[in-house]
N, C-alpha and C positions, 0 to 999 in steps of 0.2 A: 234052285227054285223049282216049284211044281211046273209040270208041263202046261198047265192052264194058267195063263197070265194075261193081263192087259198090257198094251204097249207102254202105258204110263208106268205100271208096276215094274216092267223090265227096265225102262229108262232109269227109274229110281234105284233099282238094284245095281245097275252098271255104274251109276254116279257114286253110290255108296262104296262100291268096290274100288273105283278109281281113287277116291279120297283115302280110303283105308290103306291101300297098298302104297300109294305115293307118299303119304305122310310117314308111314312106318319105315319105308326104305329111303326116306329123305330125298325124293326125286322132285326137282323143280318142274316148271312148266305145267303146274296143275291147273291154273286158271284158264289158259288157252285150250286145255283138254276138256274142261267142264262145259265150255260154251257149245261144243258140238256133240254132246252125248245124245241128245234127242234126234239130231240129224242122222247119226250113225245107227241108232236104234231103229228108226223108221226104215232105213235102207236094209239092214241085215235081218230084221225080224218080220218084215212085211213085203218089201219091194223087190229086192235083188234075187235073181236066180243063180244058185250055186249049189254045189254038192259038198256037204261037210266032210265026207269021207274021201273026196277026190278033188282037192284044191286045184289040180292041174286040168280039170275038165275043160275042154276047148269051148264048150257052149256057155260057160259061166259069164255072168255080167261082171264087168270090171269096175273097180273103184280106184281112182288115183287120188290119194289123200295128200293134197298139195301143202297144207300147213303141217308139215311132218313133225314139227317140234311139239305139236298138241295131239300126239298119237295115242295117249294113254287109254282113252275110251275105246279106240279101235283094238288095242291089245286086249283090253278086258272083254270085249265082245267076242273076239276070235278065240280067246281062251274059254269063254262060256260055251262057245259052239264046238269046242274040242278040235278046232282047226290048228290052233297054236297051243303047244303044250302048257298046261296050267302052271307047271313048275317054273317055266320060263317067265311067265307073267308075275307069279307070286314072289319070285326072287328078283324082279326087275330092278335095275339100278344097283345091283350088287355083283360081286365077282362070279356068282353062281349062274347068272343069266347072260345069254348072248344077245339079248335085245338091246338096241341102242336108244338113247334118249331122243334122238332125231331119227325117225324111221328110215330103214333101208329096205331095198327090194329083196324079198324072200318069198317066192311064189309058193313054196311048200308050206309056209305059214299063213298064206292068204294075203301077203303084202305085195301089191302089184308094182309099186314104183318107189324109188328113193327120191325124196324131194327136199333134202336139207337146205338147198339153195332156193330160197323163195322165188316164185314167179315162173317156175318150170312146170308146175302141175298141169295147167291148162294146155300148154303145147304138147306135153306127153299124152294127155287124154285125147286131144284132138287127133294126134297121129294114130292112136289105137283105134279110135272110132272111124277115122277115114279109111284105115286099112281094112276094118271089118266091112265097111260099105263096099269097097272095091272087090272084096272077096265074096260078097253076098252072105256074110255071116249075120246071124240074127241077134247076137248078144248086144246089150246096151252098155255104154260106158258112162260112168258118173265121175265127177270131179268135185271134191270139196276144197274150197279155196277161202283163205282169209281175206277180209276186205282191205287190210293194210297192204297185202302183197299185190293188190291190183294197181299199185303205183309202178309196177314193173312193165316196161314196154313189151316184153316177150309175151305177156298174157294177151295184150290187145292185138299183137300181130297174129297170134293163134286164133283169136276170135274172128278177126278179119278173114283169115283163111277158111275157117269153118263156115262162115256165112257164104263166102264166095262159092265154096264147093258143096254147099248144102249138106253139111254133116248133121243131119237131124237125129242121129242115133247117139247124141251126146247131150248129157244134162249137167250143167254147171250149178253147183249149190254154193252160194256165198254165205259164209259164216260171218254175218255183219254184226260184230260186237263193238264196233266203233273205236277199238283200241289197237295200237300196233306197238309191240314191245312195251316201253315204259311211258307212253303218253297216248292221249286221245288223237285220233287221226286228224280231227279238225284243227288241232294245234300244230300238227306237222305240215300239212299242206293246205290248211284253211278250206277244206272240202268236207261235205257231208254226204250221207247216203243218197240224197237227191241228185248229187252230181254223178254218182255211179249210175244211177237210173238213167240220167240224161245221156251219158256216154253209151250205155248199152242200147238205148233207143236209137241213138245216132248211127249205130252199126246195123240197124235194121232188126234188132231183137225186141222181144216183148217180155220183159222180166215180170215174174210173179212174186209179189211180196207176201210173206206169211210169218206168223209167230214162230220163232226158232225153238221155242220150248213147249209147243203143242205137238207132241209126237203124232197124234192122229191127223192133225192138219197137214203136217209135213208128209206123212205117208200118202194122204190123198193127193197132194200136189205132185209128189214124186211118181206115183202110179200113173197119174194123168199124163205126165211128161213122157214116161216110158212107153205108154200104150198109144200115144198120139201119133199123128202122121205128119208132124212138122218137117219141113225141109230145112229149117234153120235150127241151130242148137237151142235147147231149152235152158232158161236161166231162172233159178229160184233164189230170191234174196230172203234168207232166214234171219230175221231180226232177233239177235241173241244178247245175252248178258255175259260178259267175260267173268269167269269164276262162279257161274250160276250153281247154286247149291249150298255154298258156304257164305253166310251173311258177311263175314269179315273180309271176303275176297271180292265181292261183286262190284264191278266197275271201279276197282281200285288199281291204278296203274302199277304200283310197286309190287303187286303180287303176280306180275308176269312170270317170274321165276322163283320168287321168294316162297319159302315153306312156312305155313302158319304155325304159331305156337299153340300150346294146349289152351292157353287163356283165350286166344283168338278163336279157336275152334269152338270153345264153350259158348260163344255168342249165338250159336245155333245154326240150323240149316233152313233152307227155303224150299224144300221139296218134301214129298211123301205125305202131304196132308190131304 
């Protein structure tokens, strides 16, 4: 793409790239990857501090991507930034690529943590942020987590620790697409987003709710969280649509891992207008 672009244009480009490569290489987990494209675009093209030529730079902001099975947008962005080799991404899910379907830690590729077992991202991010605080480091730590994995107790133990120890250099972004694997969360635990909000407030946090597919709104809220002087962790609830971008996939549980057919793809897209 041209060096001059809007955040929305870039998000559309990344989404298109994710769809093209995932379908071509027959990689599942497309739907959970599509719901977080705008979140990651806001982080990498507007908010986070890092050096593309030096992914090991100590002063870089950290991203712990907790919903690691939905990592395709992250791969696409890191390849677009020339941090991750393009050939690795373009051959993803084939024997020619070393990238895994569920992201593993590879700092040289900009991948800060492996989070294949859901519920571990917030504890890892809390530890990184708390360590930075103790050492007087200035970098910020972000954690993108799925709303389904918030059923894990380890997430809430980490949040409790972060509140107690005033880990304000941590921002948790919840990809709230209302689905977990093959069903809606409300059908699994009979809980909705308002319950998550209530629990977060019960821990003394002040969650900010925003549209998860407005990349400009996301960037604004993420920048505010990063630059703020909060003593407690920041939490942004990004209301998203699982499978956003392909009309055949949106809010359809069976597409958690299923690859769309040509006929289904022909139903059209819901972005780029």
